[in-house]
TINULO-897016 format. One record per residue (C-alpha): y, z, x; chain; residue in three letters. Coordinates in Angstrom, 1 decimal, m for minus. Last residue first. Example, Ala and Ser with C-alpha at 12.3 -4.5 7.8 and 13.67 -1.06 7.14 Angstrom:
residues 2
y m1.1 | z 7.1 | x 13.7 | chain A | res SER
y m4.5 | z 7.8 | x 12.3 | chain A | res ALA
This chain:
residues 244
y 7.3 | z 56.2 | x m55.5 | chain A | res VAL
y 8.7 | z 55.3 | x m52.0 | chain A | res ASN
y 5.7 | z 55.9 | x m49.7 | chain A | res ASN
y 4.6 | z 52.3 | x m49.9 | chain A | res GLU
y 8.1 | z 51.3 | x m48.8 | chain A | res LYS
y 7.5 | z 53.1 | x m45.5 | chain A | res GLU
y 5.4 | z 50.3 | x m44.3 | chain A | res SER
y 8.5 | z 48.2 | x m43.7 | chain A | res LEU
y 9.8 | z 50.9 | x m41.4 | chain A | res SER
y 7.1 | z 50.0 | x m38.9 | chain A | res TYR
y 8.5 | z 46.6 | x m38.3 | chain A | res ILE
y 12.0 | z 48.0 | x m37.5 | chain A | res LYS
y 10.5 | z 50.7 | x m35.3 | chain A | res THR
y 8.3 | z 48.2 | x m33.5 | chain A | res LEU
y 11.3 | z 46.1 | x m32.6 | chain A | res VAL
y 13.3 | z 49.1 | x m31.2 | chain A | res LYS
y 10.3 | z 50.4 | x m29.3 | chain A | res ALA
y 9.8 | z 46.9 | x m27.7 | chain A | res VAL
y 13.4 | z 46.9 | x m26.5 | chain A | res PRO
y 13.2 | z 50.6 | x m25.3 | chain A | res ARG
y 10.0 | z 50.4 | x m23.2 | chain A | res ASN
y 6.7 | z 51.3 | x m24.9 | chain A | res TRP
y 4.3 | z 54.2 | x m25.4 | chain A | res PHE
y 6.3 | z 57.4 | x m25.5 | chain A | res LYS
y 9.3 | z 55.4 | x m26.6 | chain A | res LEU
y 7.4 | z 54.6 | x m29.8 | chain A | res PHE
y 7.5 | z 58.2 | x m30.7 | chain A | res MET
y 11.3 | z 58.5 | x m30.4 | chain A | res GLU
y 11.7 | z 55.3 | x m32.4 | chain A | res TYR
y 9.6 | z 56.7 | x m35.2 | chain A | res ASP
y 11.7 | z 59.9 | x m35.3 | chain A | res GLU
y 14.9 | z 57.9 | x m35.8 | chain A | res LYS
y 13.2 | z 55.7 | x m38.4 | chain A | res SER
y 11.9 | z 58.7 | x m40.3 | chain A | res ARG
y 15.3 | z 60.4 | x m40.6 | chain A | res LEU
y 16.5 | z 57.8 | x m43.1 | chain A | res ASN
y 17.3 | z 60.4 | x m45.7 | chain A | res ASP
y 14.9 | z 59.0 | x m48.3 | chain A | res GLY
y 12.2 | z 58.4 | x m45.7 | chain A | res ILE
y 12.3 | z 62.1 | x m44.9 | chain A | res VAL
y 12.1 | z 63.1 | x m48.6 | chain A | res ALA
y 9.2 | z 60.7 | x m49.2 | chain A | res SER
y 7.2 | z 62.2 | x m46.3 | chain A | res THR
y 8.0 | z 65.7 | x m47.4 | chain A | res GLU
y 6.5 | z 65.0 | x m50.8 | chain A | res SER
y 8.7 | z 65.2 | x m53.9 | chain A | res GLU
y 8.5 | z 61.5 | x m54.7 | chain A | res GLU
y 4.7 | z 61.4 | x m54.5 | chain A | res HIS
y 1.9 | z 60.4 | x m52.2 | chain A | res ILE
y m1.4 | z 62.3 | x m52.4 | chain A | res ARG
y m3.9 | z 61.9 | x m49.5 | chain A | res HIS
y m7.4 | z 61.5 | x m50.7 | chain A | res ALA
y m10.5 | z 62.7 | x m48.8 | chain A | res MET
y m13.8 | z 61.6 | x m47.3 | chain A | res LEU
y m13.4 | z 57.8 | x m47.1 | chain A | res ILE
y m15.9 | z 56.8 | x m44.4 | chain A | res GLU
y m15.4 | z 55.5 | x m40.9 | chain A | res ASN
y m15.6 | z 58.9 | x m39.3 | chain A | res CYS
y m13.2 | z 58.7 | x m36.4 | chain A | res TYR
y m13.9 | z 61.1 | x m33.5 | chain A | res LEU
y m11.0 | z 61.5 | x m31.1 | chain A | res PHE
y m13.1 | z 62.5 | x m28.0 | chain A | res GLU
y m12.6 | z 64.8 | x m25.1 | chain A | res GLY
y m10.6 | z 65.2 | x m22.0 | chain A | res GLU
y m6.9 | z 65.4 | x m22.6 | chain A | res ALA
y m4.5 | z 62.4 | x m22.6 | chain A | res ARG
y m4.6 | z 62.0 | x m26.3 | chain A | res SER
y m3.6 | z 65.6 | x m26.7 | chain A | res ILE
y 0.1 | z 64.9 | x m26.5 | chain A | res ARG
y 0.1 | z 61.6 | x m28.5 | chain A | res GLU
y m2.0 | z 63.2 | x m31.3 | chain A | res TRP
y 0.5 | z 66.1 | x m31.4 | chain A | res THR
y 3.5 | z 63.9 | x m31.6 | chain A | res GLU
y 1.9 | z 62.0 | x m34.4 | chain A | res TRP
y 1.3 | z 65.3 | x m36.3 | chain A | res ASP
y 4.9 | z 66.4 | x m36.3 | chain A | res VAL
y 6.1 | z 62.8 | x m37.0 | chain A | res ASN
y 8.0 | z 63.3 | x m40.3 | chain A | res SER
y 9.9 | z 66.5 | x m39.8 | chain A | res ARG
y 10.2 | z 66.6 | x m36.0 | chain A | res PHE
y 11.8 | z 69.1 | x m33.6 | chain A | res GLY
y 9.2 | z 71.8 | x m33.6 | chain A | res THR
y 6.0 | z 71.3 | x m31.7 | chain A | res LYS
y 2.5 | z 71.5 | x m33.3 | chain A | res PHE
y m0.6 | z 72.8 | x m31.5 | chain A | res LEU
y 0.9 | z 76.1 | x m30.3 | chain A | res PRO
y m1.4 | z 75.9 | x m28.5 | chain A | res GLU
y m2.4 | z 73.0 | x m26.3 | chain A | res TYR
y m4.7 | z 74.9 | x m23.8 | chain A | res ASP
y m6.9 | z 76.1 | x m26.7 | chain A | res CYS
y m7.5 | z 72.5 | x m27.9 | chain A | res LEU
y m11.2 | z 72.2 | x m27.0 | chain A | res ALA
y m12.0 | z 75.7 | x m28.2 | chain A | res GLU
y m10.3 | z 75.4 | x m31.6 | chain A | res LYS
y m11.8 | z 72.0 | x m32.3 | chain A | res SER
y m9.5 | z 70.5 | x m34.9 | chain A | res TYR
y m10.4 | z 68.9 | x m38.2 | chain A | res THR
y m8.3 | z 66.0 | x m39.3 | chain A | res VAL
y m8.1 | z 64.4 | x m42.8 | chain A | res SER
y m4.9 | z 66.2 | x m43.6 | chain A | res PRO
y m3.1 | z 64.4 | x m40.7 | chain A | res CYS
y m4.1 | z 60.8 | x m41.5 | chain A | res CYS
y m4.5 | z 59.1 | x m38.1 | chain A | res ILE
y m3.1 | z 55.6 | x m37.9 | chain A | res ALA
y 0.3 | z 56.8 | x m36.6 | chain A | res ASN
y 2.1 | z 53.7 | x m35.4 | chain A | res GLY
y 1.6 | z 50.9 | x m32.9 | chain A | res LEU
y 0.7 | z 53.3 | x m30.0 | chain A | res ARG
y m1.3 | z 55.6 | x m32.2 | chain A | res ILE
y m4.9 | z 54.3 | x m32.5 | chain A | res ALA
y m4.6 | z 52.5 | x m29.1 | chain A | res SER
y m3.9 | z 55.9 | x m27.6 | chain A | res ARG
y m7.4 | z 57.2 | x m28.2 | chain A | res LYS
y m8.9 | z 54.0 | x m26.9 | chain A | res ASN
y m6.8 | z 53.9 | x m23.8 | chain A | res LYS
y m7.7 | z 57.6 | x m23.1 | chain A | res ILE
y m11.4 | z 57.0 | x m23.3 | chain A | res ARG
y m13.3 | z 59.8 | x m25.0 | chain A | res TYR
y m13.9 | z 57.6 | x m28.1 | chain A | res ALA
y m16.3 | z 55.4 | x m26.1 | chain A | res LYS
y m19.6 | z 56.9 | x m27.3 | chain A | res ASP
y m17.9 | z 57.4 | x m30.7 | chain A | res HIS
y m17.7 | z 53.7 | x m31.3 | chain A | res ASN
y m15.4 | z 53.5 | x m34.3 | chain A | res ARG
y m12.5 | z 54.7 | x m32.1 | chain A | res LEU
y m11.5 | z 51.2 | x m30.9 | chain A | res ASN
y m11.3 | z 50.0 | x m34.5 | chain A | res LYS
y m8.6 | z 52.6 | x m35.4 | chain A | res LEU
y m5.7 | z 50.2 | x m35.4 | chain A | res MET
y m7.6 | z 47.9 | x m37.7 | chain A | res ILE
y m8.3 | z 50.7 | x m40.1 | chain A | res ARG
y m4.6 | z 51.6 | x m40.0 | chain A | res LYS
y m3.6 | z 48.1 | x m41.1 | chain A | res LEU
y m6.0 | z 48.2 | x m44.1 | chain A | res LYS
y m4.7 | z 51.6 | x m45.2 | chain A | res LEU
y m1.1 | z 50.5 | x m44.9 | chain A | res ASN
y m1.7 | z 47.3 | x m46.9 | chain A | res PHE
y m3.5 | z 49.2 | x m49.7 | chain A | res GLY
y m7.2 | z 49.1 | x m49.9 | chain A | res ASN
y m8.6 | z 52.4 | x m51.1 | chain A | res ASP
y m6.1 | z 53.2 | x m53.8 | chain A | res SER
y m6.7 | z 56.1 | x m56.2 | chain A | res PHE
y m4.4 | z 56.4 | x m59.2 | chain A | res ASN
y m2.9 | z 59.7 | x m60.5 | chain A | res GLY
y 0.7 | z 58.6 | x m59.7 | chain A | res ASN
y m0.3 | z 57.6 | x m56.2 | chain A | res ILE
y m3.4 | z 59.0 | x m54.5 | chain A | res LEU
y m4.1 | z 57.2 | x m51.2 | chain A | res GLU
y m7.6 | z 57.0 | x m50.0 | chain A | res SER
y m9.0 | z 58.2 | x m46.7 | chain A | res TYR
y m10.9 | z 57.4 | x m43.5 | chain A | res ASP
y m12.0 | z 60.5 | x m41.6 | chain A | res SER
y m11.1 | z 62.8 | x m38.8 | chain A | res PHE
y m12.6 | z 64.6 | x m35.9 | chain A | res ALA
y m10.6 | z 66.3 | x m33.2 | chain A | res ILE
y m10.8 | z 67.3 | x m29.6 | chain A | res LEU
y m14.5 | z 66.4 | x m29.0 | chain A | res ALA
y m16.5 | z 68.4 | x m26.4 | chain A | res HIS
y m19.4 | z 69.0 | x m28.8 | chain A | res PRO
y m20.0 | z 65.3 | x m29.6 | chain A | res TYR
y m23.2 | z 65.1 | x m31.7 | chain A | res LYS
y m22.4 | z 68.5 | x m33.4 | chain A | res ASP
y m18.8 | z 67.4 | x m34.0 | chain A | res PHE
y m20.0 | z 64.5 | x m36.1 | chain A | res THR
y m22.3 | z 66.8 | x m38.1 | chain A | res ASN
y m19.3 | z 69.1 | x m38.7 | chain A | res ILE
y m17.2 | z 66.2 | x m40.0 | chain A | res ILE
y m19.8 | z 64.8 | x m42.3 | chain A | res GLU
y m20.8 | z 68.2 | x m43.8 | chain A | res THR
y m17.2 | z 69.3 | x m44.2 | chain A | res SER
y m16.1 | z 66.2 | x m46.1 | chain A | res TYR
y m19.3 | z 65.9 | x m48.2 | chain A | res ASN
y m17.8 | z 67.2 | x m51.5 | chain A | res GLU
y m14.8 | z 64.9 | x m51.2 | chain A | res ARG
y m11.4 | z 66.4 | x m50.4 | chain A | res TYR
y m8.2 | z 66.3 | x m52.4 | chain A | res ILE
y m4.6 | z 66.5 | x m51.1 | chain A | res ASP
y m1.4 | z 68.0 | x m52.4 | chain A | res ASP
y m1.7 | z 71.6 | x m51.1 | chain A | res GLN
y m2.4 | z 70.4 | x m47.5 | chain A | res HIS
y m5.8 | z 71.3 | x m45.9 | chain A | res ALA
y m5.3 | z 72.3 | x m42.3 | chain A | res ILE
y m8.9 | z 71.9 | x m41.1 | chain A | res THR
y m10.2 | z 74.2 | x m38.4 | chain A | res ILE
y m13.4 | z 74.1 | x m36.3 | chain A | res TYR
y m14.8 | z 76.9 | x m34.2 | chain A | res GLN
y m13.3 | z 79.5 | x m36.6 | chain A | res ALA
y m10.7 | z 82.0 | x m35.4 | chain A | res ASP
y m8.4 | z 81.2 | x m38.4 | chain A | res SER
y m5.0 | z 82.5 | x m39.2 | chain A | res CYS
y m3.5 | z 80.8 | x m36.1 | chain A | res SER
y m3.9 | z 77.3 | x m37.6 | chain A | res TYR
y m2.0 | z 78.4 | x m40.7 | chain A | res ALA
y 0.8 | z 79.8 | x m38.5 | chain A | res PHE
y 0.9 | z 76.6 | x m36.5 | chain A | res ASN
y 1.1 | z 74.5 | x m39.6 | chain A | res TRP
y 3.9 | z 76.6 | x m41.1 | chain A | res ASP
y 5.9 | z 76.5 | x m37.9 | chain A | res GLY
y 5.4 | z 72.8 | x m37.4 | chain A | res ALA
y 6.4 | z 72.0 | x m41.0 | chain A | res ILE
y 9.3 | z 74.3 | x m41.3 | chain A | res GLY
y 9.4 | z 78.1 | x m40.9 | chain A | res LYS
y 9.1 | z 80.3 | x m37.8 | chain A | res GLU
y 7.9 | z 83.8 | x m38.6 | chain A | res GLY
y 7.1 | z 85.6 | x m41.9 | chain A | res LYS
y 4.2 | z 83.3 | x m42.7 | chain A | res ASN
y 2.2 | z 85.0 | x m45.5 | chain A | res VAL
y m1.6 | z 85.1 | x m45.2 | chain A | res PHE
y m3.9 | z 85.1 | x m48.2 | chain A | res MET
y m7.7 | z 85.8 | x m48.2 | chain A | res GLU
y m9.5 | z 83.8 | x m50.9 | chain A | res ILE
y m11.5 | z 85.7 | x m53.5 | chain A | res GLN
y m11.5 | z 82.7 | x m55.9 | chain A | res TYR
y m9.6 | z 84.5 | x m58.7 | chain A | res LYS
y m7.7 | z 86.8 | x m56.4 | chain A | res ASN
y m6.5 | z 83.9 | x m54.3 | chain A | res CYS
y m5.5 | z 82.0 | x m57.4 | chain A | res LEU
y m3.7 | z 85.0 | x m58.8 | chain A | res ASN
y m1.8 | z 85.4 | x m55.5 | chain A | res GLU
y m0.7 | z 81.7 | x m55.6 | chain A | res ILE
y 0.6 | z 82.0 | x m59.1 | chain A | res TYR
y 2.3 | z 85.3 | x m58.5 | chain A | res ASN
y 4.3 | z 84.0 | x m55.6 | chain A | res ASN
y 4.2 | z 83.7 | x m51.8 | chain A | res PRO
y 6.5 | z 81.1 | x m50.3 | chain A | res THR
y 5.7 | z 80.8 | x m46.6 | chain A | res SER
y 2.0 | z 80.2 | x m47.3 | chain A | res THR
y m1.4 | z 80.4 | x m45.6 | chain A | res ALA
y m4.6 | z 80.4 | x m47.7 | chain A | res LEU
y m8.0 | z 81.0 | x m46.1 | chain A | res LYS
y m11.2 | z 79.1 | x m46.9 | chain A | res ILE
y m14.4 | z 79.9 | x m44.9 | chain A | res ASN
y m16.3 | z 76.6 | x m45.4 | chain A | res SER
y m19.7 | z 76.2 | x m46.9 | chain A | res LYS
y m21.7 | z 73.2 | x m45.8 | chain A | res LYS
y m22.8 | z 71.2 | x m48.8 | chain A | res GLU
y m19.3 | z 71.4 | x m50.3 | chain A | res THR
y m18.2 | z 72.2 | x m53.8 | chain A | res LYS
y m14.6 | z 71.1 | x m54.8 | chain A | res GLU
y m15.2 | z 67.8 | x m56.5 | chain A | res ILE
y m13.9 | z 64.3 | x m55.8 | chain A | res PHE
y m16.1 | z 61.5 | x m57.3 | chain A | res ASN
y m14.1 | z 58.3 | x m57.2 | chain A | res HIS
y m15.3 | z 55.3 | x m59.1 | chain A | res MET
């Protein structure tokens, strides 16, 4: 049974960033006394995420997507992990997939990603570049909305997200910062749920076949062209789980 509720043991300072302000969002912010920021600059996924990131001066920042759900102990577990490794770049958790109202903990994609993340389970070795890159060289095993960023550790990498991708904005960031000093801390516990639905950006990108092109570009950052082509074809099979 899944027990997802809003209250957290360690209180977070919640801010809302949007490119599409409306009465519904404004009423929610007023109801819960949340500060709202409107992005009037660069649009798109990278632009929106960079804007949201810039709205906070907190030590640790989570970009919570509107479709996803966090367990009550997410903040506590993530912050406790950072406290043990203060020079870490990011900390992130395992997650469930939420499809048509049903939670799935053990789908094929999830099992595969957990295998890819095995070298990051030992936090004492999570600073090693080869271990960080092992989690992303065969695909993107890091769930973007599960990630919390260390503002101080990543200050030299801002803006954190680069334009040019629709599907692999986060994967490109992981690849870029994987060479930096500091850990990728993987919390081997399901602390949030990532919603997959037909109107999501991931499903839209898969639908117009842009995903494969972007995947190929990413694989070229780790492999030669023949291997990258093969991996792109294999990786595309996992996209079927995002077609709902």
